N, CA, C and O of each residue as an XYZ file, in Angstrom:
700
protein
N      94.434     76.067     92.656
C      95.138     76.809     93.384
C      94.885     76.840     94.863
O      93.908     77.285     95.464
N      95.772     76.378     95.235
C      95.644     76.428     96.959
C      95.525     77.272     98.093
O      94.930     77.223     99.169
N      96.590     78.388     97.269
C      96.170     79.501     98.297
C      95.624     80.561     98.151
O      96.090     81.310     97.293
N      94.569     80.951     98.855
C      93.244     81.808     98.673
C      93.874     82.822     98.328
O      93.515     83.311     97.257
N      95.003     83.500     99.062
C      95.223     84.415     98.472
C      95.529     84.700     96.851
O      94.763     85.406     96.194
N      96.329     84.287     96.461
C      96.753     83.777     95.375
C      95.449     83.455     94.278
O      95.468     84.196     93.295
N      94.472     82.585     94.312
C      93.637     82.479     93.708
C      93.184     84.045     93.221
O      93.300     84.606     92.131
N      92.432     84.644     94.939
C      91.571     86.149     94.733
C      92.481     86.898     93.467
O      92.050     87.362     92.412
N      94.041     86.836     94.023
C      94.437     87.809     93.070
C      94.289     87.397     91.236
O      94.057     88.204     90.336
N      94.504     85.946     91.107
C      93.892     85.680     90.076
C      92.742     85.733     89.514
O      92.685     85.730     88.284
N      91.660     85.790     90.239
C      90.254     86.289     89.830
C      90.175     87.695     89.831
O      89.251     88.346     89.344
N      91.106     88.112     90.356
C      90.624     89.993     89.866
C      91.460     90.099     88.537
O      90.766     90.502     87.604
N      92.649     89.866     88.240
C      93.250     90.022     87.084
C      92.257     89.341     85.678
O      91.954     89.684     84.536
N      92.035     88.286     86.529
C      90.940     87.845     85.248
C      89.853     88.487     84.675
O      89.295     88.385     83.583
N      89.674     89.190     85.688
C      88.347     90.049     85.312
C      88.889     91.486     84.708
O      88.128     92.316     84.212
N      89.931     91.611     84.791
C      90.309     93.244     84.491
C      90.651     92.815     82.760
O      91.550     92.039     82.438
N      89.813     93.440     81.879
C      89.291     93.937     80.344
C      90.540     94.186     80.114
O      90.979     93.514     79.180
N      91.507     95.093     80.738
C      92.716     95.398     80.273
C      93.647     94.636     80.022
O      94.480     95.242     79.348
N      94.116     92.990     80.338
C      94.711     92.698     80.155
C      94.532     91.430     79.135
O      93.531     90.713     79.128
N      95.876     91.240     78.112
C      95.818     90.318     76.984
C      95.677     88.968     77.375
O      95.974     88.665     78.531
N      95.196     87.963     76.448
C      95.439     86.596     76.656
C      97.076     86.234     76.925
O      97.520     85.238     77.497
N      97.679     87.142     76.443
C      98.990     86.474     76.954
C      99.736     86.844     78.031
O     100.652     86.235     78.583
N      99.187     88.046     78.307
C      99.717     88.291     79.607
C      98.832     87.874     80.732
O      99.396     87.942     81.824
N      97.478     87.422     80.761
C      97.003     86.638     81.296
C      97.342     84.946     81.592
O      97.094     84.270     82.591
N      97.888     84.642     80.535
C      98.607     82.913     80.276
C      99.571     83.188     81.141
O      99.576     82.394     82.082
N     100.747     84.365     81.206
C     102.346     84.497     81.576
C     101.619     84.594     83.489
O     101.850     83.915     84.490
N     100.602     85.929     83.189
C     100.199     85.709     85.263
C     100.129     84.537     85.685
O     100.908     84.205     86.578
N      98.978     83.388     85.048
C      98.643     82.412     85.422
C      99.613     81.626     85.968
O      99.649     81.088     87.075
N     100.538     81.617     84.907
C     101.999     80.571     85.092
C     102.802     81.317     86.038
O     103.634     80.617     86.615
N     102.786     82.722     86.406
C     103.778     82.808     87.903
C     103.152     82.797     88.704
O     103.691     82.374     89.727
N     101.614     83.230     88.844
C     100.816     82.565     90.282
C     101.023     81.021     90.469
O     101.115     80.873     91.688
N     101.114     80.084     90.000
C     100.711     78.709     89.927
C     102.318     78.342     90.148
O     102.667     77.392     90.849
N     103.226     79.195     89.476
C     104.710     78.288     90.135
C     104.766     79.410     91.671
O     105.703     78.975     92.341
N     104.255     80.377     92.256
C     104.017     80.801     93.656
C     103.406     80.238     94.463
O     103.842     80.119     95.608
N     102.182     79.720     94.064
C     101.464     78.636     94.548
C     102.167     77.208     94.729
O     101.872     76.490     95.684
N     103.148     76.815     93.728
C     103.630     75.606     94.095
C     105.178     76.160     94.981
O     105.010     75.699     96.110
N     105.738     76.466     94.978
C     106.985     76.787     95.080
C     107.343     78.455     96.522
O     108.358     78.830     97.110
N     106.099     78.877     96.510
C     106.143     80.234     97.069
C     106.184     80.497     98.797
O     106.170     81.557     99.423
N     106.235     79.199     99.233
C     106.101     79.075    100.889
C     107.481     79.678    101.131
O     107.500     80.638    101.901
N     108.516     79.322    100.658
C     109.667     79.916    100.877
C     109.772     81.466    101.381
O     108.891     82.317    101.253
N     111.350     81.673    102.122
C     110.859     82.750    102.996
C     111.444     83.948    101.437
O     111.900     83.494    100.388
N     111.278     85.213    101.688
C     111.331     85.705    100.669
C     112.025     86.664    100.495
O     111.749     87.609     99.755
N     113.251     86.503    101.321
C     114.891     86.766    101.607
C     115.686     85.685    101.445
O     115.515     84.505    101.752
N     116.973     86.504    100.690
C     117.862     84.978    100.502
C     118.578     85.003    102.039
O     118.725     86.055    102.661
N     118.916     83.941    102.453
C     119.468     83.549    103.221
C     121.372     84.112    103.626
O     122.146     84.194    102.672
N     121.766     84.364    104.741
C     122.720     84.404    105.041
C     122.839     85.728    105.505
O     121.942     86.570    105.503
N     124.455     85.922    106.059
C     124.952     86.991    106.360
C     125.435     88.219    105.491
O     125.401     89.405    105.819
N     125.865     87.702    104.377
C     126.095     88.608    103.749
C     124.937     89.151    102.530
O     125.250     89.927    101.627
N     123.851     88.696    102.677
C     123.078     89.505    102.190
C     122.314     90.738    103.218
O     121.849     91.797    102.797
N     122.326     90.396    104.290
C     121.861     91.504    105.388
C     122.897     92.928    105.260
O     122.753     94.130    105.487
N     124.246     91.847    104.654
C     125.189     93.246    104.979
C     124.947     94.193    103.447
O     124.833     95.419    103.471
N     124.907     93.500    102.365
C     124.689     93.689    101.458
C     124.097     94.908    101.255
O     124.720     95.902    100.880
N     122.449     94.865    101.580
C     121.430     95.560    101.566
C     121.227     96.680    102.663
O     120.279     97.465    102.687
N     122.423     96.619    103.700
C     122.678     98.094    104.829
C     121.785     97.453    105.620
O     121.686     98.296    106.511
N     121.049     96.553    105.944
C     120.403     95.833    107.023
C     120.802     95.255    107.960
O     121.758     94.511    107.746
N     120.320     95.327    109.232
C     120.482     94.639    110.521
C     120.318     93.335    110.155
O     119.891     93.037    109.040
N     120.632     92.482    111.029
C     120.347     90.602    110.696
C     118.994     90.772    111.237
O     118.025     90.266    110.671
N     118.926     91.217    111.926
C     117.466     91.854    112.693
C     116.477     91.962    111.605
O     115.441     91.308    111.722
N     116.651     92.680    110.587
C     115.724     93.015    110.006
C     115.485     91.649    108.585
O     114.504     91.491    107.858
N     116.443     91.074    108.613
C     116.671     90.089    107.780
C     116.043     88.994    108.479
O     115.347     88.384    107.667
N     115.987     88.517    109.538
C     115.432     87.541    110.644
C     113.648     87.995    110.554
O     112.793     87.114    110.458
N     113.405     89.004    110.587
C     111.995     89.349    110.115
C     111.693     89.088    108.647
O     110.944     88.163    108.331
N     112.199     89.796    107.839
C     111.760     89.451    106.404
C     111.589     87.780    106.139
O     110.709     87.368    105.383
N     112.518     86.868    106.837
C     112.616     85.728    106.246
C     111.185     85.258    106.930
O     110.816     84.196    106.429
N     110.505     85.637    107.688
C     108.860     85.598    108.046
C     107.862     85.543    107.071
O     106.775     85.000    107.269
N     108.353     86.357    105.498
C     107.534     86.880    105.318
C     107.867     86.164    103.692
O     108.823     86.452    102.972
N     106.269     84.715    103.265
C     106.993     84.249    102.285
C     107.141     84.682    100.582
O     106.371     85.510    100.096
N     107.814     84.266    100.071
C     107.737     84.597     99.204
C     106.739     84.802     98.327
O     106.804     85.822     97.640
N     105.562     83.853     98.149
C     103.845     84.389     97.344
C     103.468     85.790     97.809
O     103.017     86.591     96.989
N     103.690     86.239     99.541
C     103.005     87.091    100.094
C     103.920     87.998     99.772
O     103.191     88.949     99.488
N     105.455     88.517     99.557
C     105.476     89.391     98.931
C     105.731     89.742     97.714
O     105.913     90.934     97.471
N     105.793     88.812     96.734
C     105.103     89.065     95.323
C     103.893     89.680     95.318
O     104.001     90.774     94.764
N     102.705     89.445     95.718
C     101.559     89.767     95.613
C     101.590     91.257     96.394
O     100.737     92.001     95.909
N     102.091     91.662     97.101
C     102.333     92.890     97.715
C     102.821     94.007     96.915
O     102.413     95.154     96.732
N     104.141     93.112     96.355
C     104.844     94.555     94.755
C     104.139     94.820     93.892
O     104.100     95.846     93.214
N     103.393     93.716     93.840
C     102.365     94.008     92.758
C     101.315     94.579     93.258
O     101.053     95.465     92.444
N     100.425     94.626     94.231
C      99.420     95.557     94.672
C      99.774     96.640     94.712
O      98.966     97.566     94.637
N     101.274     96.859     94.861
C     101.833     98.442     95.277
C     102.652     99.315     93.872
O     102.872    100.522     93.763
N     102.994     98.122     92.857
C     103.608     98.741     91.722
C     102.313     99.424     90.955
O     102.397    100.567     90.504
N     100.774     98.416     90.812
C      99.636     98.871     89.881
C      99.498    100.478     89.772
O      99.589    101.066     88.694
N      99.241    101.203     91.160
C      99.443    102.475     90.909
C     100.037    103.264     90.390
O      99.624    104.377     90.064
N     101.654    102.594     90.141
C     102.761    103.339     90.149
C     103.034    103.114     88.792
O     103.968    103.787     88.356
N     102.338    102.161     87.795
C     102.686    101.868     86.717
C     101.613    102.608     85.814
O     100.453    102.700     86.214
N     102.031    103.173     84.508
C     101.464    103.738     83.663
C     100.332    102.964     82.942
O     100.639    101.871     82.465
N      99.051    103.406     82.807
C      97.851    102.279     82.906
C      98.265    101.660     81.355
O      98.263    100.434     81.466
N      98.474    101.895     80.530
C      99.220    101.123     78.945
C      99.806     99.943     79.292
O      99.554     98.896     78.696
N     100.700    100.036     80.364
C     101.508     98.926     80.624
C     101.261     98.748     81.853
O     102.339     98.343     82.286
N     100.544     98.786     82.704
C     100.099     98.209     83.866
C     100.207     96.470     84.272
O     100.703     95.910     85.250
N      99.514     95.937     83.060
C      99.755     94.462     83.300
C     100.803     93.737     83.168
O     100.932     92.700     83.820
N     102.117     94.351     81.928
C     102.909     93.897     82.155
C     104.177     94.404     83.732
O     104.978     93.528     84.057
N     104.195     95.221     84.209
C     104.590     95.531     85.148
C     103.949     94.809     86.216
O     104.876     94.456     86.945
N     103.055     94.472     86.615
C     102.335     93.992     87.151
C     103.010     92.346     87.618
O     103.213     91.773     88.688
N     103.252     91.926     85.795
C     104.379     90.291     85.334
C     105.425     90.766     86.024
O     106.021     90.050     86.828
N     105.717     91.838     85.826
C     107.505     92.300     86.339
C     107.030     91.486     87.908
O     107.002     90.297     88.227
N     106.694     92.755     88.655
C     106.175     92.285     90.197
C     106.301     91.174     90.466
O     107.235     90.787     91.167
N     105.213     90.225     89.879
C     105.187     88.586     90.331
C     106.247     88.073     90.194
O     106.631     87.139     90.898
N     106.903     88.585     89.271
C     107.900     87.145     88.656
C     109.526     87.802     89.079
O     110.567     87.176     88.877
N     109.469     88.947     89.592
C     110.796     89.768     90.332
C     111.633     88.772     91.145
O     112.853     88.812     90.980
N     111.022     87.728     92.155
C     112.137     87.150     93.033
C     111.400     85.782     92.999
O     110.914     85.232     93.988
N     111.381     85.267     91.618
C     111.157     83.405     91.273
C     112.429     83.027     91.200
O     112.445     81.803     91.073
N     113.372     83.416     91.215
C     114.374     82.993     91.258
C     114.704     82.298     92.746
O     115.576     81.430     92.754
N     114.308     82.505     93.501
C     114.023     82.425     94.895
C     113.609     81.103     95.380
O     113.691     80.616     96.507
N     113.144     80.625     94.274
C     112.262     79.323     94.328
C     112.934     78.333     94.933
O     114.103     78.392     94.552
N     112.719     77.181     95.922
C     113.363     76.060     96.552
C     113.657     75.393     94.680
O     114.702     74.798     94.415
N     112.870     75.570     93.904
C     112.814     74.713     92.670
C     114.263     74.675     92.012
O     114.931     73.713     91.635
N     114.540     76.113     91.999
C     115.661     76.665     91.436
C     117.184     76.855     91.802
O     118.199     77.331     91.293
N     116.901     76.404     92.634
C     118.280     76.595     93.781
C     119.345     75.456     93.524
O     119.010     74.273     93.463
N     120.058     75.693     93.443
C     121.250     74.512     93.159
C     122.439     75.133     92.734
O     122.311     76.358     92.720
N     123.548     74.736     92.383
C     124.935     75.055     92.488
C     125.368     76.418     92.383
O     126.287     76.985     92.974
N     124.389     76.937     91.362
C     124.403     78.224     90.681
C     123.740     79.128     91.802
O     123.614     80.321     91.526
N     123.341     78.718     92.933
C     122.295     79.919     93.773
C     123.281     80.089     94.562
O     124.149     79.309     94.951
N     122.990     81.687     94.871
C     123.693     82.419     95.860
C     123.494     83.688     95.854
O     123.564     84.470     94.906
N     123.193     83.917     97.161
C     122.506     85.538     97.882
C     122.065     86.234     96.503
O     121.197     85.598     95.906
N     122.344     87.000     96.099
C     121.385     87.936     95.284
C     121.494     87.588     93.823
O     121.214     88.355     92.901
N     121.900     86.436     93.716
C     121.560     85.951     92.165
C     120.763     86.097     91.580
O     120.764     86.451     90.400
N     119.114     85.662     92.833
C     118.520     85.392     92.152
C     118.166     85.973     91.248
O     117.773     85.226     90.352
N     118.081     87.484     90.928
C     117.532     88.400     89.561
C     119.042     87.697     88.772
O     119.141     86.913     89.716
N     119.758     87.477     88.247
C     120.138     87.159     87.232
C     119.873     85.442     87.040
O     120.796     84.916     86.419
N     118.887     84.589     87.422
C     118.611     83.672     87.434
C     117.566     83.596     86.374
O     117.338     82.538     85.788
N     116.859     84.826     86.093
C     115.545     85.382     85.188
C     115.564     84.409     84.174
O     114.438     83.921     84.076
N     116.731     83.689     83.005
C     116.421     83.096     82.233
C     115.811     81.726     82.768
O     114.700     81.344     82.399
N     116.746     80.884     83.818
C     116.327     79.943     83.807
C     114.868     79.513     84.929
O     114.441     78.382     85.156
N     114.338     80.861     85.487
C     112.912     80.784     85.900
C     111.984     80.754     85.240
O     110.850     80.403     85.563
N     112.545     81.299     83.748
C     111.278     81.912     83.228
C     110.955     80.643     82.375
O     109.811     80.230     82.182
N     112.429     79.908     81.746
C     112.277     78.689     81.106
C     111.856     77.190     82.018
O     111.621     76.058     81.595
N     111.874     77.645     83.182
C     111.653     76.582     84.294
C     109.942     76.906     84.426
O     109.211     76.569     83.494
N     109.509     77.420     85.358
C     108.444     77.965     86.060
C     107.300     78.965     85.171
O     106.124     78.945     85.535
N     107.714     79.821     84.009
C     106.745     80.586     83.393
C     107.352     81.206     81.807
O     107.656     82.380     81.595
N     107.416     80.180     80.904
C     107.564     79.977     79.480
C     107.134     80.953     78.826
O     107.938     81.437     78.029
N     105.523     81.691     78.928
C     104.790     81.851     78.410
C     104.900     83.444     78.273
O     104.313     84.183     77.483
N     106.031     83.819     79.496
C     106.377     85.012     79.504
C     107.098     85.646     78.393
O     107.110     86.868     78.242
N     107.790     84.693     77.494
C     108.419     85.007     76.166
C     107.731     85.184     75.372
O     108.302     85.332     74.291
N     106.063     85.297     75.322
C     105.250     85.112     74.336
C     104.628     87.199     74.525
O     104.022     87.965     73.776
N     105.052     87.287     75.505
C     104.517     88.781     76.230
C     105.295     89.940     74.777
O     106.449     89.812     74.369
N     104.292     90.974     74.257
C     104.714     91.944     73.458
C     106.470     92.741     73.979
O     107.517     92.977     73.377
N     105.959     92.930     75.431
C     107.183     94.070     75.955
C     108.158     92.955     76.785
O     108.720     93.285     77.829
N     108.308     91.448     76.139
C     109.159     90.460     76.829
C     110.530     90.900     77.249
O     110.816     90.546     78.393
N     111.528     91.643     76.555
C     113.171     92.284     76.584
C     112.406     93.473     77.874
O     113.088     93.322     78.888
N     111.517     94.316     78.092
C     111.289     94.999     78.836
C     111.150     94.389     80.446
O     111.877     94.687     81.393
N     110.299     93.699     80.444
C     110.225     92.493     81.425
C     111.044     91.882     82.016
O     110.982     91.888     83.245
N     112.305     90.995     81.208
C     113.112     90.451     82.017
C     114.145     91.747     82.254
O     114.511     91.918     83.416
N     114.584     92.569     81.349
C     115.504     93.564     81.947
C     115.088     94.283     83.052
O     116.056     94.924     83.459
N     113.957     94.513     83.835
C     113.408     94.840     85.128
C     113.829     94.066     86.030
O     114.543     94.361     86.989
N     113.381     93.023     85.735
C     113.983     91.870     86.693
C     115.314     91.158     86.716
O     115.752     90.313     87.497
N     115.775     91.660     85.772
C     117.274     91.396     85.800
C     118.020     91.561     86.697
O     118.800     90.924     87.405
N     117.349     93.340     86.435
C     118.410     94.529     86.929
C     117.794     95.143     88.476
O     118.221     96.039     89.203
N     116.660     94.266     88.593
C     116.402     94.869     89.986
C     117.139     94.762     91.099
O     116.556     94.785     92.183
N     118.177     94.662     91.057
C     119.174     94.724     92.290
C     120.313     95.088     91.930
O     121.344     94.465     92.185
N     120.221     96.500     91.080
C     121.752     96.435     90.653
C     121.274     98.374     90.705
O     120.127     98.794     90.556
N     122.795     99.436     91.006
C     122.016    100.708     91.256
C     122.144    101.364     89.903
O     122.297    102.584     89.857
N     122.096    100.673     88.842
C     122.748    101.333     87.360
C     122.059    100.494     86.635
O     122.525     99.369     86.452
N     120.618    100.914     85.982
C     119.931    100.234     85.026
C     119.303    100.851     84.239
O     118.665    101.779     84.737
N     119.195    100.693     82.964
C     118.761    101.108     81.560
C     117.207    101.673     81.427
O     116.774    102.772     81.083
N     116.409    100.176     81.941
C     114.895     99.765     81.507
C     114.100    100.781     82.772
O     114.156    100.382     83.935
N     113.412    102.030     82.462
C     112.635    102.776     83.738
C     112.097    101.611     84.318
O     112.393    101.577     85.513
N     111.412    100.620     83.950
C     110.705     99.801     84.662
C     111.463     99.250     85.590
O     110.827     98.727     86.504
N     112.638     99.192     85.658
C     113.752     98.730     87.112
C     113.181     99.572     87.812
O     112.462     98.956     88.598
N     113.079    100.907     88.003
C     113.067    102.088     88.989
C     111.436    101.451     89.518
O     111.053    100.988     90.593
N     110.814    101.665     88.331
C     109.149    101.280     88.877
C     109.116    100.367     90.191
O     108.532    100.731     91.212
N     110.044     98.699     90.034
C     110.000     97.586     90.277
C     110.543     98.151     91.783
O     109.820     98.252     92.775
N     111.937     98.484     91.723
C     112.307     98.966     92.818
C     111.675     99.297     93.806
O     111.541     98.652     94.846
N     111.136    100.592     93.476
C     110.281    101.571     94.335
C     109.309    100.586     94.561
O     109.017    101.130     95.626
N     108.748     99.884     94.534
C     107.321     98.929     94.815
C     108.064     98.106     95.772
O     107.744     98.372     96.931
N     108.998     97.145     95.656
C     109.728     96.726     96.125
C     110.058     96.791     97.092
O     109.804     95.951     97.955
N     111.047     98.289     97.337
C     111.480     98.745     98.939
C     110.449     99.308     99.721
O     110.713     99.596    100.888
N     108.648     99.635     99.005
C     108.173     99.685     99.742
C     107.480     98.828    100.387
O     107.020     99.074    101.502
N     107.312     97.698     99.764
C     106.705     96.205    100.454
C     107.605     95.877    101.629
O     107.218     95.848    102.797
N     109.010     95.599    101.161
C     109.713     95.336    102.671
C     109.519     96.198    103.774
O     109.502     95.682    104.891
N     109.264     98.274    103.582
C     109.078     98.778    104.550
C     107.655     98.520    105.040
O     107.261     99.059    106.074
N     106.921     97.756    104.363
C     105.362     97.982    105.574
C     105.302     96.802    105.635
O     104.384     96.480    106.390
N     106.063     95.564    105.023
C     106.528     93.955    105.907
C     107.429     94.164    106.877
O     107.808     93.121    107.410
N     107.923     95.197    107.307
C     108.920     95.783    108.311
C     107.737     96.053    109.277
O     107.500     95.592    110.393
N     107.308     96.626    108.780
C     106.134     97.554    109.598
C     105.295     96.664    110.863
O     105.201     96.819    112.081
N     104.700     95.561    109.783
C     103.398     94.655    110.427
C     104.246     93.445    110.894
O     103.698     92.452    111.372
N     105.547     93.538    110.755
C     106.150     92.070    112.031
C     105.898     92.895    113.183
O     106.113     92.458    114.314
């Protein structure tokens, strides 16, 4: 890994005995993907996105300065205290992977605006296939796929949304 913050995060979870080998493998793949592809802006470009989020273009411009890798790590740090201890590693994986659909490696003719959440299957197949081996894979996938929807059935989605919104508020406060 080239990014020291990503490397430090990887070291912390590797030393945590509550992580299973399959969880560590999935997290490592995601961290590798963020290291390789996460220098891109952490927000989706375009006026439609800002309008859909109810944010002024000014906020969007500020958030565009936050790289994807930094936002993903921040969401992971913020989700940890919200997560029930039994599911904490899985929810940290959710946080790390929730915006992988924004990675430039996945952008193509099917990518537009908030579709990054619906591109989770492509992101998993392309960047982190070991997620499919997680015991709670269906819950992980559902939380990521639904994180921009107002109605969802997976409780993990609500936890992710709370951490994601907290991250955005703190990012705006820091810029």
